[in-house]
C-alpha positions in Angstrom: 9.6 107.1 -29.9 7.1 109.5 -29.0 3.5 109.1 -30.8 4.3 105.4 -31.2 2.1 104.4 -28.5 -1.6 105.6 -28.2 -1.6 108.1 -25.0 -4.1 106.9 -22.0 -6.1 110.1 -23.3 -6.4 109.4 -26.9 -7.4 105.8 -25.6 -10.0 107.4 -23.6 -11.6 109.1 -26.3 -11.6 106.4 -28.6 -13.6 104.4 -25.9 -16.0 107.4 -25.3 -16.4 107.3 -29.7 -17.1 103.8 -29.4 -19.9 104.2 -26.9 -21.6 107.1 -29.0 -24.0 106.1 -31.6 -24.5 107.6 -35.6 -26.2 107.6 -38.3 -25.9 109.0 -41.7 -27.9 109.3 -45.1 -26.5 109.3 -48.6 -28.0 110.0 -51.9 -25.9 107.2 -53.7 -24.4 107.9 -56.7 -27.4 107.3 -59.5 -30.7 109.1 -57.6 -31.3 112.4 -58.2 -33.1 113.3 -55.1 -32.6 111.4 -51.8 -35.9 109.7 -50.5 -34.3 108.3 -47.3 -34.8 109.4 -44.1 -33.6 108.7 -40.4 -34.8 110.5 -37.2 -34.2 109.9 -33.2 -36.9 110.9 -31.3 -36.8 111.6 -27.5 -40.0 110.8 -25.8 -41.6 110.1 -22.8 -41.5 106.3 -23.9 -38.2 106.1 -24.5 -35.6 106.9 -27.2 -36.5 106.1 -30.8 -34.4 105.7 -33.5 -36.5 105.4 -36.7 -35.2 104.5 -40.6 -37.3 105.4 -43.7 -37.3 104.8 -47.3 -39.6 106.1 -49.4 -41.1 105.4 -52.7 -43.3 107.0 -55.3 -41.1 109.1 -57.8 -41.3 112.6 -58.4 -41.3 113.9 -55.0 -43.8 111.0 -53.7 -41.0 108.8 -51.9 -39.3 112.0 -50.3 -42.6 113.3 -48.9 -44.0 109.8 -47.8 -40.4 109.2 -45.5 -40.9 112.9 -44.0 -44.7 112.4 -43.4 -43.7 109.2 -41.4 -40.8 111.2 -39.4 -43.0 113.7 -38.7 -45.8 111.6 -37.6 -44.5 109.1 -35.7 -42.8 112.1 -33.7 -45.6 113.9 -32.7 -47.3 110.8 -31.8 -44.7 109.4 -29.2 -44.6 113.1 -27.7 -48.4 113.4 -27.8 -49.5 111.0 -25.1 -48.4 108.3 -22.7 -48.5 104.6 -22.8 -48.3 101.4 -21.0 -45.1 99.9 -23.0 -42.7 100.4 -25.7 -44.4 98.2 -28.2 -47.6 100.0 -27.8 -45.9 103.4 -28.4 -44.0 102.4 -31.4 -47.1 100.5 -33.0 -49.1 103.4 -32.4 -46.9 105.6 -33.9 -46.0 104.2 -37.1 -49.6 103.2 -37.7 -50.6 106.7 -37.2 -47.7 107.6 -39.8 -49.5 105.1 -41.9 -52.6 106.9 -41.8 -51.7 110.0 -42.5 -49.7 108.8 -45.5 -53.2 106.9 -46.5 -54.9 110.2 -46.5 -52.2 111.9 -48.5 -52.5 109.3 -51.4 -55.8 110.5 -52.4 -54.1 113.5 -53.9 -53.7 111.6 -57.6 -49.9 113.4 -57.6 -48.8 111.3 -54.6 -51.0 107.9 -55.2 -48.5 105.5 -55.7 -46.1 107.0 -52.8 -45.0 105.1 -49.7 -42.4 104.2 -47.5 -40.5 101.1 -45.7 -39.6 101.7 -41.9 -37.3 100.3 -39.6 -37.6 101.3 -35.7 -36.0 100.6 -32.4 -37.3 102.0 -29.3 -35.2 102.0 -26.3 -35.8 102.6 -22.8 -33.9 101.4 -20.1 -32.7 98.1 -20.9 -35.8 97.7 -22.8 -35.6 97.1 -26.6 -38.5 97.2 -29.2 -37.8 96.5 -32.8 -40.3 97.1 -35.4 -40.6 97.2 -39.3 -42.5 97.0 -42.6 -41.1 96.8 -46.0 -37.5 95.7 -46.4 -35.5 98.0 -44.4 -33.8 96.1 -41.9 -32.5 95.5 -38.3 -29.0 93.7 -37.6 -27.3 92.1 -34.5 -23.7 92.7 -34.6 -21.2 91.3 -31.7 -17.7 90.3 -32.1 -17.7 90.1 -36.0 -21.0 88.3 -36.0 -24.0 89.3 -37.3 -27.8 88.2 -37.3 -30.7 89.5 -39.3 -33.3 90.3 -36.8 -35.9 91.3 -39.0 -37.5 89.4 -41.9 -38.0 91.5 -45.0 -42.1 91.9 -46.4 -41.0 91.6 -50.0 -42.2 89.0 -52.7 -38.9 87.4 -53.2 -38.8 86.9 -49.4 -42.1 85.1 -50.1 -39.9 82.8 -52.2 -37.6 82.2 -50.1 -39.6 81.0 -47.1 -41.2 78.7 -49.4 -37.9 77.3 -50.8 -38.4 78.3 -54.1 -35.0 80.1 -54.1 -32.1 80.5 -51.6 -31.5 84.1 -49.6 -28.3 84.9 -52.2 -30.8 84.7 -55.4 -33.2 86.8 -53.4 -30.9 90.1 -53.8 -30.3 89.5 -57.3 -34.0 88.3 -58.3 -35.7 91.1 -61.0 -38.4 90.9 -58.5 -36.8 92.0 -55.2 -37.9 95.2 -54.8 -41.2 94.0 -54.8 -43.0 94.8 -51.2 -45.5 92.9 -50.0 -46.2 95.4 -47.0 -45.4 99.4 -46.6 -46.5 102.6 -45.0 -49.4 103.8 -47.0 -49.9 100.6 -49.0 -53.1 100.2 -47.0 -55.2 102.0 -44.6 -54.4 98.8 -42.0 -51.4 98.5 -41.7 -49.8 94.9 -40.3 -46.4 95.7 -37.9 -43.7 93.1 -36.9 -42.4 93.6 -33.8 -39.9 92.0 -31.4 -39.2 93.0 -27.8 -35.7 92.4 -26.3 -33.8 93.2 -23.3 -30.0 94.4 -22.9 -28.1 92.2 -20.1 -24.7 93.3 -18.9 -21.7 91.9 -20.8 -19.8 89.7 -18.6 -15.8 90.2 -18.2 -14.5 89.9 -21.5 -17.5 89.5 -23.5 -17.9 91.8 -26.7 -21.3 94.3 -26.2 -23.8 94.5 -29.2 -24.1 97.1 -31.6 -27.7 97.5 -33.2 -27.6 98.3 -36.9 -30.7 99.7 -38.9 -30.4 100.4 -42.7 -32.5 100.8 -45.8 -31.7 98.4 -48.6 -29.3 100.6 -50.5 -26.7 99.5 -48.1 -27.3 95.3 -47.8 -28.1 95.0 -51.5 -24.4 96.1 -52.2 -22.6 95.3 -49.0 -22.1 91.5 -48.1 -23.2 90.9 -43.9 -19.6 90.1 -43.4 -18.5 93.1 -44.4 -21.1 95.1 -42.2 -20.2 93.1 -39.1 -16.4 93.5 -39.5 -16.9 97.2 -40.0 -19.3 97.5 -37.4 -17.2 95.8 -34.9 -13.9 97.2 -35.5 -14.8 101.0 -36.0 -16.5 103.4 -34.0 -20.1 103.7 -35.0 -19.5 107.3 -36.8 -16.4 105.4 -39.0 -18.5 102.5 -39.6 -21.4 105.1 -41.2 -18.9 106.6 -43.5 -16.8 103.6 -44.5 -20.1 101.2 -45.4 -21.5 104.2 -46.9 -18.5 104.6 -49.3 -18.4 100.7 -50.1 -21.8 101.3 -51.2 -21.1 103.7 -53.4 -17.4 102.6 -55.0 -20.0 99.5 -56.1 -22.3 101.3 -57.7 -24.2 103.4 -55.2 -27.3 103.0 -57.6 -29.8 103.5 -54.5 -30.2 106.1 -51.6 -28.2 104.8 -48.5 -29.3 105.3 -45.0 -28.1 103.6 -41.5 -27.8 104.1 -37.9 -25.4 102.0 -35.5 -26.6 102.0 -32.1 -23.8 100.5 -28.9 -26.1 98.9 -26.8 -23.8 98.6 -23.8 -24.3 95.1 -23.3 -25.6 91.9 -25.1 -29.4 91.7 -26.6 -31.8 88.8 -25.2 -35.3 87.5 -25.9 -35.5 87.4 -21.7 -35.5 90.3 -19.3 -32.6 89.9 -16.9 -35.0 90.0 -14.0 -36.6 93.4 -12.1 -36.5 95.9 -15.2 -33.8 98.8 -14.6 -36.0 101.2 -16.5 -36.4 104.5 -15.4 -40.2 104.6 -14.1 -42.7 105.7 -17.0 -44.9 108.4 -15.4 -47.8 109.8 -16.8 -47.4 113.5 -18.1 -49.4 115.1 -15.3 -48.3 112.9 -12.6 -46.1 114.9 -10.1 -43.5 113.4 -7.7 -44.2 114.5 -3.9 -41.4 116.4 -2.6 -39.2 115.4 0.3 -41.0 117.8 2.6 -44.8 116.6 1.8 -43.0 112.9 2.6 -41.6 113.9 5.9 -44.9 114.9 7.6 -45.5 111.4 8.2 -48.7 109.2 7.7 -52.5 110.9 7.7 -55.0 110.4 10.4 -57.6 108.3 9.4 -61.4 109.3 8.9 -62.6 107.9 12.2 -59.3 108.9 14.0 -60.0 112.5 12.6 -63.7 112.4 14.4 -62.6 111.3 17.4 -59.9 113.7 17.6 -62.4 116.9 16.5 -64.6 115.3 19.5 -62.0 115.7 22.2 -61.2 118.8 20.6 -64.9 119.9 21.4 -65.1 118.6 24.8 -61.9 120.4 25.7 -63.4 123.6 24.3 -66.5 123.7 26.3 -64.8 122.6 29.5 -62.6 126.1 29.2 -65.9 127.9 28.4 -67.7 126.4 31.3 -64.7 127.3 33.3 -64.5 130.7 31.9 -68.0 131.5 33.0 -67.7 130.2 36.6 -64.6 132.3 37.0 -66.5 135.4 35.9 -69.3 134.4 38.2 -67.3 134.4 41.0 -65.2 137.4 40.2 
């Protein structure tokens, strides 16, 4: 019957939607304000995806997260950088500096924000974070956490005192050991990956950035299943709804980014990234290129000497003909 089989046009539209990144933030079920923020920043250094989870109460967390987003945007657009890691580090450190300064106001003395960010430039992906906002890699129903939480309970896990499952329900699970605003000097963990073309029949990777409002209530396997089988927009909506069905006691923010290939820790070879040009560097036009090579200084001096001699000869001949006439 008509309509039983998806049309070619519908399949094409579906494939297009699967390649479009998506992000969402939701206040959840219990909070009065949303202290989470996300942003997409296009700059000469690449496209940055940022997720922040603010803290501090009484608008402090909301302000800290927004200050971080605004500062990162300005920093990435303000100057040129040699590498993506340098760009992302500088931008987040600048955000930390601004939040530390604003904490001098007694009304915001306890505010801060976690952050996880990914900067994508061609085939290079730089991921950095501070706090317990996370980055995951999802491939064909499998999921891998790329970041390690900066929390008290993660330190317990690292020492073997508790396991990862116990960490989620631990009464001190949200005690951070690192975040933006806590100290003037911020220590950041950064990783650089490269996107390789997927072989025929192999699944392409998706990168997930999220705040703890998602993974505290939704398991890794549930995240992987939806991110794999749904479009990024559908996955964002369904994962938020699943977290809210289970209480939604925190703000929930996530971004799903199709990578168009598979993520590796080594470069596939000569980078396919667009050349990063300095802001004031100009590209020579084709007209300029067609002029050919420029003469060296020595050749130019010799040519000027020849022209001078020819000029003298012409002048002498002119005088001689004038006298004879």
